[in-house]
PyMOL Python script that loads the backbone (N, CA, C, O; Angstrom):
from pymol import cmd

cmd.read_pdbstr("""\
ATOM      1  N   MET A   1      10.187  -3.443 -12.710  1.00  0.00           N
ATOM      2  CA  MET A   1       9.542  -3.289 -11.411  1.00  0.00           C
ATOM      3  C   MET A   1      10.041  -4.392 -10.472  1.00  0.00           C
ATOM      4  O   MET A   1      10.148  -5.556 -10.857  1.00  0.00           O
ATOM      5  N   MET A   2      10.341  -4.000  -9.243  1.00  0.00           N
ATOM      6  CA  MET A   2      10.800  -4.959  -8.244  1.00  0.00           C
ATOM      7  C   MET A   2       9.600  -5.525  -7.485  1.00  0.00           C
ATOM      8  O   MET A   2       8.896  -4.792  -6.790  1.00  0.00           O
ATOM      9  N   LYS A   3       9.371  -6.840  -7.624  1.00  0.00           N
ATOM     10  CA  LYS A   3       8.259  -7.498  -6.944  1.00  0.00           C
ATOM     11  C   LYS A   3       8.529  -7.540  -5.450  1.00  0.00           C
ATOM     12  O   LYS A   3       9.633  -7.241  -4.995  1.00  0.00           O
ATOM     13  N   LEU A   4       7.512  -7.913  -4.698  1.00  0.00           N
ATOM     14  CA  LEU A   4       7.649  -8.035  -3.250  1.00  0.00           C
ATOM     15  C   LEU A   4       8.477  -9.261  -2.901  1.00  0.00           C
ATOM     16  O   LEU A   4       8.286 -10.340  -3.461  1.00  0.00           O
ATOM     17  N   LYS A   5       9.392  -9.076  -1.976  1.00  0.00           N
ATOM     18  CA  LYS A   5      10.241 -10.175  -1.528  1.00  0.00           C
ATOM     19  C   LYS A   5       9.536 -10.949  -0.419  1.00  0.00           C
ATOM     20  O   LYS A   5       8.742 -10.369   0.322  1.00  0.00           O
ATOM     21  N   PRO A   6       9.809 -12.241  -0.292  1.00  0.00           N
ATOM     22  CA  PRO A   6       9.142 -13.054   0.732  1.00  0.00           C
ATOM     23  C   PRO A   6       9.295 -12.526   2.154  1.00  0.00           C
ATOM     24  O   PRO A   6       8.387 -12.700   2.967  1.00  0.00           O
ATOM     25  N   LYS A   7      10.416 -11.887   2.474  1.00  0.00           N
ATOM     26  CA  LYS A   7      10.634 -11.409   3.845  1.00  0.00           C
ATOM     27  C   LYS A   7      10.068 -10.013   4.089  1.00  0.00           C
ATOM     28  O   LYS A   7      10.055  -9.549   5.229  1.00  0.00           O
ATOM     29  N   GLU A   8       9.603  -9.338   3.050  1.00  0.00           N
ATOM     30  CA  GLU A   8       9.031  -7.998   3.238  1.00  0.00           C
ATOM     31  C   GLU A   8       7.654  -8.116   3.874  1.00  0.00           C
ATOM     32  O   GLU A   8       6.848  -8.961   3.487  1.00  0.00           O
ATOM     33  N   ILE A   9       7.398  -7.260   4.851  1.00  0.00           N
ATOM     34  CA  ILE A   9       6.079  -7.246   5.494  1.00  0.00           C
ATOM     35  C   ILE A   9       5.451  -5.853   5.474  1.00  0.00           C
ATOM     36  O   ILE A   9       4.250  -5.710   5.702  1.00  0.00           O
ATOM     37  N   GLU A  10       6.251  -4.837   5.205  1.00  0.00           N
ATOM     38  CA  GLU A  10       5.706  -3.480   5.140  1.00  0.00           C
ATOM     39  C   GLU A  10       6.620  -2.593   4.299  1.00  0.00           C
ATOM     40  O   GLU A  10       7.844  -2.636   4.418  1.00  0.00           O
ATOM     41  N   LEU A  11       5.992  -1.796   3.455  1.00  0.00           N
ATOM     42  CA  LEU A  11       6.697  -0.757   2.708  1.00  0.00           C
ATOM     43  C   LEU A  11       6.094   0.564   3.143  1.00  0.00           C
ATOM     44  O   LEU A  11       4.884   0.756   3.032  1.00  0.00           O
ATOM     45  N   ARG A  12       6.912   1.473   3.633  1.00  0.00           N
ATOM     46  CA  ARG A  12       6.426   2.758   4.136  1.00  0.00           C
ATOM     47  C   ARG A  12       7.071   3.867   3.311  1.00  0.00           C
ATOM     48  O   ARG A  12       8.270   4.126   3.408  1.00  0.00           O
ATOM     49  N   GLY A  13       6.243   4.508   2.501  1.00  0.00           N
ATOM     50  CA  GLY A  13       6.719   5.604   1.676  1.00  0.00           C
ATOM     51  C   GLY A  13       6.845   6.887   2.477  1.00  0.00           C
ATOM     52  O   GLY A  13       6.386   6.978   3.616  1.00  0.00           O
ATOM     53  N   SER A  14       7.470   7.866   1.866  1.00  0.00           N
ATOM     54  CA  SER A  14       7.543   9.203   2.471  1.00  0.00           C
ATOM     55  C   SER A  14       7.635  10.224   1.356  1.00  0.00           C
ATOM     56  O   SER A  14       7.887   9.889   0.199  1.00  0.00           O
ATOM     57  N   TRP A  15       7.429  11.454   1.721  1.00  0.00           N
ATOM     58  CA  TRP A  15       7.528  12.552   0.776  1.00  0.00           C
ATOM     59  C   TRP A  15       8.744  13.382   1.125  1.00  0.00           C
ATOM     60  O   TRP A  15       9.081  13.561   2.296  1.00  0.00           O
ATOM     61  N   GLU A  16       9.396  13.887   0.091  1.00  0.00           N
ATOM     62  CA  GLU A  16      10.590  14.699   0.281  1.00  0.00           C
ATOM     63  C   GLU A  16      10.329  16.101  -0.258  1.00  0.00           C
ATOM     64  O   GLU A  16       9.708  16.265  -1.308  1.00  0.00           O
ATOM     65  N   LEU A  17      10.802  17.097   0.460  1.00  0.00           N
ATOM     66  CA  LEU A  17      10.700  18.475  -0.007  1.00  0.00           C
ATOM     67  C   LEU A  17      11.901  18.744  -0.899  1.00  0.00           C
ATOM     68  O   LEU A  17      13.047  18.688  -0.452  1.00  0.00           O
ATOM     69  N   VAL A  18      11.626  19.037  -2.165  1.00  0.00           N
ATOM     70  CA  VAL A  18      12.671  19.343  -3.137  1.00  0.00           C
ATOM     71  C   VAL A  18      12.378  20.741  -3.673  1.00  0.00           C
ATOM     72  O   VAL A  18      11.442  20.949  -4.445  1.00  0.00           O
ATOM     73  N   GLY A  19      13.203  21.690  -3.243  1.00  0.00           N
ATOM     74  CA  GLY A  19      12.919  23.082  -3.606  1.00  0.00           C
ATOM     75  C   GLY A  19      11.619  23.512  -2.958  1.00  0.00           C
ATOM     76  O   GLY A  19      11.484  23.488  -1.735  1.00  0.00           O
ATOM     77  N   ASN A  20      10.667  23.904  -3.781  1.00  0.00           N
ATOM     78  CA  ASN A  20       9.355  24.331  -3.277  1.00  0.00           C
ATOM     79  C   ASN A  20       8.268  23.294  -3.528  1.00  0.00           C
ATOM     80  O   ASN A  20       7.083  23.593  -3.378  1.00  0.00           O
ATOM     81  N   SER A  21       8.654  22.087  -3.905  1.00  0.00           N
ATOM     82  CA  SER A  21       7.643  21.077  -4.199  1.00  0.00           C
ATOM     83  C   SER A  21       7.903  19.790  -3.411  1.00  0.00           C
ATOM     84  O   SER A  21       9.001  19.544  -2.912  1.00  0.00           O
ATOM     85  N   ILE A  22       6.858  18.993  -3.323  1.00  0.00           N
ATOM     86  CA  ILE A  22       6.914  17.711  -2.621  1.00  0.00           C
ATOM     87  C   ILE A  22       7.111  16.613  -3.664  1.00  0.00           C
ATOM     88  O   ILE A  22       6.447  16.602  -4.701  1.00  0.00           O
ATOM     89  N   LYS A  23       8.023  15.700  -3.379  1.00  0.00           N
ATOM     90  CA  LYS A  23       8.325  14.602  -4.294  1.00  0.00           C
ATOM     91  C   LYS A  23       8.204  13.281  -3.541  1.00  0.00           C
ATOM     92  O   LYS A  23       8.650  13.159  -2.400  1.00  0.00           O
ATOM     93  N   ALA A  24       7.595  12.295  -4.197  1.00  0.00           N
ATOM     94  CA  ALA A  24       7.498  10.959  -3.607  1.00  0.00           C
ATOM     95  C   ALA A  24       8.870  10.298  -3.607  1.00  0.00           C
ATOM     96  O   ALA A  24       9.614  10.401  -4.582  1.00  0.00           O
ATOM     97  N   ASP A  25       9.206   9.615  -2.507  1.00  0.00           N
ATOM     98  CA  ASP A  25      10.482   8.893  -2.458  1.00  0.00           C
ATOM     99  C   ASP A  25      10.383   7.604  -3.275  1.00  0.00           C
ATOM    100  O   ASP A  25       9.322   7.279  -3.808  1.00  0.00           O
ATOM    101  N   ASN A  26      11.494   6.877  -3.368  1.00  0.00           N
ATOM    102  CA  ASN A  26      11.538   5.656  -4.175  1.00  0.00           C
ATOM    103  C   ASN A  26      10.568   4.583  -3.678  1.00  0.00           C
ATOM    104  O   ASN A  26      10.020   3.827  -4.479  1.00  0.00           O
ATOM    105  N   ILE A  27      10.357   4.514  -2.372  1.00  0.00           N
ATOM    106  CA  ILE A  27       9.430   3.512  -1.827  1.00  0.00           C
ATOM    107  C   ILE A  27       7.996   3.847  -2.230  1.00  0.00           C
ATOM    108  O   ILE A  27       7.232   2.953  -2.594  1.00  0.00           O
ATOM    109  N   SER A  28       7.626   5.118  -2.170  1.00  0.00           N
ATOM    110  CA  SER A  28       6.287   5.536  -2.605  1.00  0.00           C
ATOM    111  C   SER A  28       6.068   5.216  -4.078  1.00  0.00           C
ATOM    112  O   SER A  28       4.995   4.754  -4.467  1.00  0.00           O
ATOM    113  N   VAL A  29       7.077   5.459  -4.886  1.00  0.00           N
ATOM    114  CA  VAL A  29       6.993   5.150  -6.315  1.00  0.00           C
ATOM    115  C   VAL A  29       6.853   3.644  -6.526  1.00  0.00           C
ATOM    116  O   VAL A  29       6.078   3.206  -7.375  1.00  0.00           O
ATOM    117  N   ARG A  30       7.593   2.860  -5.765  1.00  0.00           N
ATOM    118  CA  ARG A  30       7.491   1.401  -5.857  1.00  0.00           C
ATOM    119  C   ARG A  30       6.094   0.927  -5.473  1.00  0.00           C
ATOM    120  O   ARG A  30       5.525   0.067  -6.145  1.00  0.00           O
ATOM    121  N   ILE A  31       5.535   1.484  -4.393  1.00  0.00           N
ATOM    122  CA  ILE A  31       4.176   1.121  -3.972  1.00  0.00           C
ATOM    123  C   ILE A  31       3.191   1.430  -5.092  1.00  0.00           C
ATOM    124  O   ILE A  31       2.329   0.605  -5.397  1.00  0.00           O
ATOM    125  N   GLU A  32       3.302   2.590  -5.703  1.00  0.00           N
ATOM    126  CA  GLU A  32       2.416   2.978  -6.812  1.00  0.00           C
ATOM    127  C   GLU A  32       2.532   1.982  -7.962  1.00  0.00           C
ATOM    128  O   GLU A  32       1.521   1.565  -8.527  1.00  0.00           O
ATOM    129  N   ASN A  33       3.754   1.602  -8.309  1.00  0.00           N
ATOM    130  CA  ASN A  33       3.960   0.638  -9.394  1.00  0.00           C
ATOM    131  C   ASN A  33       3.384  -0.733  -9.052  1.00  0.00           C
ATOM    132  O   ASN A  33       2.757  -1.374  -9.896  1.00  0.00           O
ATOM    133  N   LEU A  34       3.596  -1.181  -7.818  1.00  0.00           N
ATOM    134  CA  LEU A  34       3.072  -2.482  -7.406  1.00  0.00           C
ATOM    135  C   LEU A  34       1.541  -2.506  -7.448  1.00  0.00           C
ATOM    136  O   LEU A  34       0.949  -3.469  -7.937  1.00  0.00           O
ATOM    137  N   THR A  35       0.903  -1.454  -6.940  1.00  0.00           N
ATOM    138  CA  THR A  35      -0.562  -1.448  -6.866  1.00  0.00           C
ATOM    139  C   THR A  35      -1.217  -1.182  -8.221  1.00  0.00           C
ATOM    140  O   THR A  35      -2.363  -1.576  -8.439  1.00  0.00           O
ATOM    141  N   SER A  36      -0.518  -0.532  -9.117  1.00  0.00           N
ATOM    142  CA  SER A  36      -1.132  -0.252 -10.419  1.00  0.00           C
ATOM    143  C   SER A  36      -0.783  -1.277 -11.496  1.00  0.00           C
ATOM    144  O   SER A  36      -1.523  -1.423 -12.469  1.00  0.00           O
ATOM    145  N   CYS A  37       0.341  -1.994 -11.334  1.00  0.00           N
ATOM    146  CA  CYS A  37       0.799  -2.884 -12.415  1.00  0.00           C
ATOM    147  C   CYS A  37       1.012  -4.342 -12.025  1.00  0.00           C
ATOM    148  O   CYS A  37       1.158  -5.189 -12.906  1.00  0.00           O
ATOM    149  N   TYR A  38       1.035  -4.655 -10.753  1.00  0.00           N
ATOM    150  CA  TYR A  38       1.380  -6.024 -10.364  1.00  0.00           C
ATOM    151  C   TYR A  38       0.350  -6.666  -9.427  1.00  0.00           C
ATOM    152  O   TYR A  38      -0.206  -7.716  -9.750  1.00  0.00           O
ATOM    153  N   LEU A  39       0.096  -6.055  -8.291  1.00  0.00           N
ATOM    154  CA  LEU A  39      -0.838  -6.630  -7.325  1.00  0.00           C
ATOM    155  C   LEU A  39      -2.268  -6.584  -7.872  1.00  0.00           C
ATOM    156  O   LEU A  39      -2.607  -5.720  -8.680  1.00  0.00           O
ATOM    157  N   ILE A  40      -3.090  -7.516  -7.425  1.00  0.00           N
ATOM    158  CA  ILE A  40      -4.483  -7.588  -7.852  1.00  0.00           C
ATOM    159  C   ILE A  40      -5.352  -6.957  -6.772  1.00  0.00           C
ATOM    160  O   ILE A  40      -5.302  -7.368  -5.612  1.00  0.00           O
ATOM    161  N   GLU A  41      -6.157  -5.951  -7.153  1.00  0.00           N
ATOM    162  CA  GLU A  41      -7.053  -5.305  -6.178  1.00  0.00           C
ATOM    163  C   GLU A  41      -8.209  -6.250  -5.879  1.00  0.00           C
ATOM    164  O   GLU A  41      -8.868  -6.761  -6.784  1.00  0.00           O
ATOM    165  N   ILE A  42      -8.441  -6.471  -4.574  1.00  0.00           N
ATOM    166  CA  ILE A  42      -9.468  -7.402  -4.115  1.00  0.00           C
ATOM    167  C   ILE A  42     -10.684  -6.671  -3.547  1.00  0.00           C
ATOM    168  O   ILE A  42     -11.825  -7.022  -3.844  1.00  0.00           O
ATOM    169  N   SER A  43     -10.427  -5.653  -2.730  1.00  0.00           N
ATOM    170  CA  SER A  43     -11.517  -4.983  -2.028  1.00  0.00           C
ATOM    171  C   SER A  43     -11.074  -3.598  -1.568  1.00  0.00           C
ATOM    172  O   SER A  43      -9.908  -3.220  -1.679  1.00  0.00           O
ATOM    173  N   GLU A  44     -12.042  -2.866  -1.050  1.00  0.00           N
ATOM    174  CA  GLU A  44     -11.805  -1.515  -0.528  1.00  0.00           C
ATOM    175  C   GLU A  44     -12.631  -1.370   0.740  1.00  0.00           C
ATOM    176  O   GLU A  44     -13.733  -1.912   0.828  1.00  0.00           O
ATOM    177  N   ASP A  45     -12.106  -0.640   1.729  1.00  0.00           N
ATOM    178  CA  ASP A  45     -12.899  -0.453   2.944  1.00  0.00           C
ATOM    179  C   ASP A  45     -13.999   0.578   2.684  1.00  0.00           C
ATOM    180  O   ASP A  45     -14.035   1.208   1.627  1.00  0.00           O
ATOM    181  N   GLU A  46     -14.879   0.738   3.647  1.00  0.00           N
ATOM    182  CA  GLU A  46     -16.034   1.629   3.485  1.00  0.00           C
ATOM    183  C   GLU A  46     -15.637   3.078   3.240  1.00  0.00           C
ATOM    184  O   GLU A  46     -16.335   3.802   2.529  1.00  0.00           O
ATOM    185  N   SER A  47     -14.528   3.503   3.820  1.00  0.00           N
ATOM    186  CA  SER A  47     -14.106   4.895   3.682  1.00  0.00           C
ATOM    187  C   SER A  47     -13.462   5.178   2.323  1.00  0.00           C
ATOM    188  O   SER A  47     -13.424   6.323   1.872  1.00  0.00           O
ATOM    189  N   GLY A  48     -12.961   4.131   1.681  1.00  0.00           N
ATOM    190  CA  GLY A  48     -12.260   4.304   0.415  1.00  0.00           C
ATOM    191  C   GLY A  48     -10.798   4.665   0.578  1.00  0.00           C
ATOM    192  O   GLY A  48     -10.088   4.834  -0.414  1.00  0.00           O
ATOM    193  N   TRP A  49     -10.330   4.787   1.825  1.00  0.00           N
ATOM    194  CA  TRP A  49      -8.936   5.162   2.085  1.00  0.00           C
ATOM    195  C   TRP A  49      -8.010   3.967   2.196  1.00  0.00           C
ATOM    196  O   TRP A  49      -6.789   4.126   2.179  1.00  0.00           O
ATOM    197  N   LYS A  50      -8.575   2.765   2.311  1.00  0.00           N
ATOM    198  CA  LYS A  50      -7.754   1.556   2.386  1.00  0.00           C
ATOM    199  C   LYS A  50      -8.214   0.580   1.312  1.00  0.00           C
ATOM    200  O   LYS A  50      -9.408   0.412   1.061  1.00  0.00           O
ATOM    201  N   LYS A  51      -7.225  -0.062   0.684  1.00  0.00           N
ATOM    202  CA  LYS A  51      -7.536  -1.048  -0.348  1.00  0.00           C
ATOM    203  C   LYS A  51      -6.766  -2.328  -0.062  1.00  0.00           C
ATOM    204  O   LYS A  51      -5.637  -2.307   0.429  1.00  0.00           O
ATOM    205  N   LEU A  52      -7.408  -3.435  -0.382  1.00  0.00           N
ATOM    206  CA  LEU A  52      -6.810  -4.744  -0.195  1.00  0.00           C
ATOM    207  C   LEU A  52      -6.349  -5.286  -1.547  1.00  0.00           C
ATOM    208  O   LEU A  52      -7.093  -5.262  -2.528  1.00  0.00           O
ATOM    209  N   TYR A  53      -5.117  -5.771  -1.580  1.00  0.00           N
ATOM    210  CA  TYR A  53      -4.522  -6.343  -2.784  1.00  0.00           C
ATOM    211  C   TYR A  53      -4.010  -7.735  -2.473  1.00  0.00           C
ATOM    212  O   TYR A  53      -3.809  -8.099  -1.314  1.00  0.00           O
ATOM    213  N   GLN A  54      -3.800  -8.516  -3.546  1.00  0.00           N
ATOM    214  CA  GLN A  54      -3.193  -9.834  -3.380  1.00  0.00           C
ATOM    215  C   GLN A  54      -2.055  -9.991  -4.385  1.00  0.00           C
ATOM    216  O   GLN A  54      -2.169  -9.601  -5.547  1.00  0.00           O
ATOM    217  N   ASP A  55      -0.970 -10.564  -3.911  1.00  0.00           N
ATOM    218  CA  ASP A  55       0.172 -10.858  -4.764  1.00  0.00           C
ATOM    219  C   ASP A  55      -0.206 -12.083  -5.611  1.00  0.00           C
ATOM    220  O   ASP A  55      -0.544 -13.124  -5.049  1.00  0.00           O
ATOM    221  N   PRO A  56      -0.159 -11.986  -6.937  1.00  0.00           N
ATOM    222  CA  PRO A  56      -0.580 -13.115  -7.772  1.00  0.00           C
ATOM    223  C   PRO A  56       0.347 -14.323  -7.691  1.00  0.00           C
ATOM    224  O   PRO A  56      -0.059 -15.427  -8.055  1.00  0.00           O
ATOM    225  N   GLU A  57       1.570 -14.145  -7.229  1.00  0.00           N
ATOM    226  CA  GLU A  57       2.513 -15.264  -7.156  1.00  0.00           C
ATOM    227  C   GLU A  57       2.437 -16.010  -5.835  1.00  0.00           C
ATOM    228  O   GLU A  57       2.239 -17.225  -5.824  1.00  0.00           O
ATOM    229  N   ASP A  58       2.592 -15.301  -4.716  1.00  0.00           N
ATOM    230  CA  ASP A  58       2.628 -16.007  -3.425  1.00  0.00           C
ATOM    231  C   ASP A  58       1.300 -15.939  -2.663  1.00  0.00           C
ATOM    232  O   ASP A  58       1.164 -16.519  -1.586  1.00  0.00           O
ATOM    233  N   LYS A  59       0.332 -15.229  -3.230  1.00  0.00           N
ATOM    234  CA  LYS A  59      -1.047 -15.139  -2.699  1.00  0.00           C
ATOM    235  C   LYS A  59      -1.152 -14.385  -1.373  1.00  0.00           C
ATOM    236  O   LYS A  59      -2.206 -14.411  -0.736  1.00  0.00           O
ATOM    237  N   ARG A  60      -0.075 -13.711  -0.946  1.00  0.00           N
ATOM    238  CA  ARG A  60      -0.179 -12.920   0.289  1.00  0.00           C
ATOM    239  C   ARG A  60      -1.065 -11.703   0.038  1.00  0.00           C
ATOM    240  O   ARG A  60      -1.152 -11.197  -1.080  1.00  0.00           O
ATOM    241  N   TYR A  61      -1.719 -11.246   1.106  1.00  0.00           N
ATOM    242  CA  TYR A  61      -2.582 -10.072   1.043  1.00  0.00           C
ATOM    243  C   TYR A  61      -1.826  -8.837   1.527  1.00  0.00           C
ATOM    244  O   TYR A  61      -1.013  -8.903   2.449  1.00  0.00           O
ATOM    245  N   TRP A  62      -2.117  -7.708   0.876  1.00  0.00           N
ATOM    246  CA  TRP A  62      -1.468  -6.442   1.189  1.00  0.00           C
ATOM    247  C   TRP A  62      -2.517  -5.341   1.276  1.00  0.00           C
ATOM    248  O   TRP A  62      -3.416  -5.248   0.441  1.00  0.00           O
ATOM    249  N   GLU A  63      -2.382  -4.513   2.303  1.00  0.00           N
ATOM    250  CA  GLU A  63      -3.302  -3.397   2.485  1.00  0.00           C
ATOM    251  C   GLU A  63      -2.569  -2.089   2.168  1.00  0.00           C
ATOM    252  O   GLU A  63      -1.503  -1.809   2.716  1.00  0.00           O
ATOM    253  N   LEU A  64      -3.162  -1.301   1.277  1.00  0.00           N
ATOM    254  CA  LEU A  64      -2.650   0.024   0.957  1.00  0.00           C
ATOM    255  C   LEU A  64      -3.416   1.028   1.799  1.00  0.00           C
ATOM    256  O   LEU A  64      -4.647   1.042   1.796  1.00  0.00           O
ATOM    257  N   SER A  65      -2.685   1.870   2.519  1.00  0.00           N
ATOM    258  CA  SER A  65      -3.333   2.898   3.341  1.00  0.00           C
ATOM    259  C   SER A  65      -2.521   4.184   3.289  1.00  0.00           C
ATOM    260  O   SER A  65      -1.384   4.217   2.818  1.00  0.00           O
ATOM    261  N   TYR A  66      -3.145   5.228   3.786  1.00  0.00           N
ATOM    262  CA  TYR A  66      -2.522   6.549   3.882  1.00  0.00           C
ATOM    263  C   TYR A  66      -2.744   7.032   5.314  1.00  0.00           C
ATOM    264  O   TYR A  66      -3.681   7.787   5.574  1.00  0.00           O
ATOM    265  N   PRO A  67      -1.889   6.602   6.244  1.00  0.00           N
ATOM    266  CA  PRO A  67      -2.151   6.784   7.675  1.00  0.00           C
ATOM    267  C   PRO A  67      -1.935   8.188   8.232  1.00  0.00           C
ATOM    268  O   PRO A  67      -2.273   8.439   9.389  1.00  0.00           O
ATOM    269  N   GLU A  68      -1.394   9.094   7.459  1.00  0.00           N
ATOM    270  CA  GLU A  68      -1.147  10.440   7.977  1.00  0.00           C
ATOM    271  C   GLU A  68      -2.323  11.354   7.637  1.00  0.00           C
ATOM    272  O   GLU A  68      -2.222  12.223   6.772  1.00  0.00           O
ATOM    273  N   SER A  69      -3.429  11.142   8.330  1.00  0.00           N
ATOM    274  CA  SER A  69      -4.671  11.843   8.015  1.00  0.00           C
ATOM    275  C   SER A  69      -4.566  13.363   8.168  1.00  0.00           C
ATOM    276  O   SER A  69      -5.362  14.101   7.589  1.00  0.00           O
ATOM    277  N   GLU A  70      -3.597  13.824   8.939  1.00  0.00           N
ATOM    278  CA  GLU A  70      -3.448  15.269   9.124  1.00  0.00           C
ATOM    279  C   GLU A  70      -2.825  15.955   7.901  1.00  0.00           C
ATOM    280  O   GLU A  70      -2.842  17.181   7.795  1.00  0.00           O
ATOM    281  N   ILE A  71      -2.277  15.155   6.982  1.00  0.00           N
ATOM    282  CA  ILE A  71      -1.659  15.692   5.769  1.00  0.00           C
ATOM    283  C   ILE A  71      -2.641  15.574   4.612  1.00  0.00           C
ATOM    284  O   ILE A  71      -3.376  14.590   4.527  1.00  0.00           O
ATOM    285  N   HIS A  72      -2.665  16.548   3.731  1.00  0.00           N
ATOM    286  CA  HIS A  72      -3.552  16.529   2.562  1.00  0.00           C
ATOM    287  C   HIS A  72      -3.391  15.217   1.793  1.00  0.00           C
ATOM    288  O   HIS A  72      -2.270  14.810   1.488  1.00  0.00           O
ATOM    289  N   GLY A  73      -4.500  14.560   1.482  1.00  0.00           N
ATOM    290  CA  GLY A  73      -4.460  13.311   0.742  1.00  0.00           C
ATOM    291  C   GLY A  73      -4.043  12.113   1.569  1.00  0.00           C
ATOM    292  O   GLY A  73      -3.870  11.021   1.028  1.00  0.00           O
ATOM    293  N   GLY A  74      -3.877  12.295   2.871  1.00  0.00           N
ATOM    294  CA  GLY A  74      -3.522  11.186   3.748  1.00  0.00           C
ATOM    295  C   GLY A  74      -2.037  10.912   3.853  1.00  0.00           C
ATOM    296  O   GLY A  74      -1.622   9.968   4.526  1.00  0.00           O
ATOM    297  N   GLY A  75      -1.229  11.735   3.187  1.00  0.00           N
ATOM    298  CA  GLY A  75       0.213  11.559   3.273  1.00  0.00           C
ATOM    299  C   GLY A  75       0.729  10.491   2.333  1.00  0.00           C
ATOM    300  O   GLY A  75       0.048  10.093   1.387  1.00  0.00           O
ATOM    301  N   ALA A  76       1.931  10.036   2.601  1.00  0.00           N
ATOM    302  CA  ALA A  76       2.584   9.029   1.768  1.00  0.00           C
ATOM    303  C   ALA A  76       1.945   7.655   1.996  1.00  0.00           C
ATOM    304  O   ALA A  76       1.382   7.399   3.060  1.00  0.00           O
ATOM    305  N   PRO A  77       2.034   6.773   0.996  1.00  0.00           N
ATOM    306  CA  PRO A  77       1.389   5.460   1.116  1.00  0.00           C
ATOM    307  C   PRO A  77       2.163   4.478   1.985  1.00  0.00           C
ATOM    308  O   PRO A  77       3.381   4.566   2.140  1.00  0.00           O
ATOM    309  N   VAL A  78       1.403   3.535   2.549  1.00  0.00           N
ATOM    310  CA  VAL A  78       1.971   2.405   3.284  1.00  0.00           C
ATOM    311  C   VAL A  78       1.334   1.141   2.715  1.00  0.00           C
ATOM    312  O   VAL A  78       0.114   1.067   2.571  1.00  0.00           O
ATOM    313  N   LEU A  79       2.148   0.167   2.400  1.00  0.00           N
ATOM    314  CA  LEU A  79       1.682  -1.127   1.918  1.00  0.00           C
ATOM    315  C   LEU A  79       2.105  -2.163   2.954  1.00  0.00           C
ATOM    316  O   LEU A  79       3.294  -2.394   3.176  1.00  0.00           O
ATOM    317  N   LYS A  80       1.106  -2.781   3.583  1.00  0.00           N
ATOM    318  CA  LYS A  80       1.376  -3.672   4.716  1.00  0.00           C
ATOM    319  C   LYS A  80       0.788  -5.052   4.459  1.00  0.00           C
ATOM    320  O   LYS A  80      -0.351  -5.180   4.010  1.00  0.00           O
ATOM    321  N   ASN A  81       1.574  -6.077   4.748  1.00  0.00           N
ATOM    322  CA  ASN A  81       1.127  -7.458   4.628  1.00  0.00           C
ATOM    323  C   ASN A  81       0.116  -7.766   5.724  1.00  0.00           C
ATOM    324  O   ASN A  81       0.348  -7.444   6.890  1.00  0.00           O
ATOM    325  N   LEU A  82      -1.011  -8.392   5.357  1.00  0.00           N
ATOM    326  CA  LEU A  82      -2.042  -8.786   6.319  1.00  0.00           C
ATOM    327  C   LEU A  82      -2.170 -10.300   6.349  1.00  0.00           C
ATOM    328  O   LEU A  82      -2.012 -10.973   5.330  1.00  0.00           O
ATOM    329  N   SER A  83      -2.457 -10.818   7.522  1.00  0.00           N
ATOM    330  CA  SER A  83      -2.731 -12.251   7.656  1.00  0.00           C
ATOM    331  C   SER A  83      -4.138 -12.535   7.133  1.00  0.00           C
ATOM    332  O   SER A  83      -4.934 -11.616   6.940  1.00  0.00           O
ATOM    333  N   ILE A  84      -4.432 -13.799   6.910  1.00  0.00           N
ATOM    334  CA  ILE A  84      -5.771 -14.204   6.460  1.00  0.00           C
ATOM    335  C   ILE A  84      -6.823 -13.765   7.480  1.00  0.00           C
ATOM    336  O   ILE A  84      -7.900 -13.306   7.100  1.00  0.00           O
ATOM    337  N   LEU A  85      -6.516 -13.903   8.768  1.00  0.00           N
ATOM    338  CA  LEU A  85      -7.443 -13.504   9.823  1.00  0.00           C
ATOM    339  C   LEU A  85      -7.736 -12.002   9.755  1.00  0.00           C
ATOM    340  O   LEU A  85      -8.891 -11.590   9.856  1.00  0.00           O
ATOM    341  N   GLU A  86      -6.700 -11.192   9.585  1.00  0.00           N
ATOM    342  CA  GLU A  86      -6.889  -9.742   9.467  1.00  0.00           C
ATOM    343  C   GLU A  86      -7.736  -9.396   8.241  1.00  0.00           C
ATOM    344  O   GLU A  86      -8.584  -8.506   8.300  1.00  0.00           O
ATOM    345  N   VAL A  87      -7.508 -10.090   7.153  1.00  0.00           N
ATOM    346  CA  VAL A  87      -8.282  -9.847   5.930  1.00  0.00           C
ATOM    347  C   VAL A  87      -9.758 -10.141   6.178  1.00  0.00           C
ATOM    348  O   VAL A  87     -10.621  -9.353   5.794  1.00  0.00           O
ATOM    349  N   LYS A  88     -10.048 -11.266   6.817  1.00  0.00           N
ATOM    350  CA  LYS A  88     -11.432 -11.638   7.092  1.00  0.00           C
ATOM    351  C   LYS A  88     -12.113 -10.639   8.028  1.00  0.00           C
ATOM    352  O   LYS A  88     -13.284 -10.310   7.839  1.00  0.00           O
ATOM    353  N   GLU A  89     -11.383 -10.156   9.037  1.00  0.00           N
ATOM    354  CA  GLU A  89     -11.949  -9.200   9.993  1.00  0.00           C
ATOM    355  C   GLU A  89     -12.201  -7.840   9.351  1.00  0.00           C
ATOM    356  O   GLU A  89     -13.248  -7.234   9.580  1.00  0.00           O
ATOM    357  N   LYS A  90     -11.254  -7.356   8.552  1.00  0.00           N
ATOM    358  CA  LYS A  90     -11.345  -6.005   7.992  1.00  0.00           C
ATOM    359  C   LYS A  90     -12.167  -5.920   6.723  1.00  0.00           C
ATOM    360  O   LYS A  90     -12.846  -4.919   6.494  1.00  0.00           O
ATOM    361  N   TYR A  91     -12.121  -6.949   5.895  1.00  0.00           N
ATOM    362  CA  TYR A  91     -12.732  -6.880   4.570  1.00  0.00           C
ATOM    363  C   TYR A  91     -13.810  -7.914   4.308  1.00  0.00           C
ATOM    364  O   TYR A  91     -14.404  -7.907   3.230  1.00  0.00           O
ATOM    365  N   GLN A  92     -14.082  -8.794   5.242  1.00  0.00           N
ATOM    366  CA  GLN A  92     -15.089  -9.829   5.100  1.00  0.00           C
ATOM    367  C   GLN A  92     -14.933 -10.591   3.775  1.00  0.00           C
ATOM    368  O   GLN A  92     -15.920 -10.911   3.113  1.00  0.00           O
ATOM    369  N   VAL A  93     -13.687 -10.872   3.404  1.00  0.00           N
ATOM    370  CA  VAL A  93     -13.407 -11.615   2.164  1.00  0.00           C
ATOM    371  C   VAL A  93     -13.264 -13.076   2.464  1.00  0.00           C
ATOM    372  O   VAL A  93     -13.026 -13.872   1.556  1.00  0.00           O
TER     373      VAL A  93
END
""", "prot")
cmd.dss("prot")
cmd.show_as("cartoon", "prot")
cmd.util.cbc("prot")
cmd.orient("prot")
């Protein structure tokens, strides 16, 4: 698994149409691996559609969201770096 690099601030996944089915791209797969095997889940927003994670090595905060609400399941995932101020405002952590 490829950990988050210091200069990365956002990973934006997408879905690809392959034949008659939808397939997650490599970035979506990476986001899934990071959130399930590496990042530490800290909190969840009231809606349950956004989750806050922390990188155990550099302590940066990351928000997982699905911003394409018009698509079933919210679309492909986005993992975005948040500042401490944003974390306090959004998650009261």
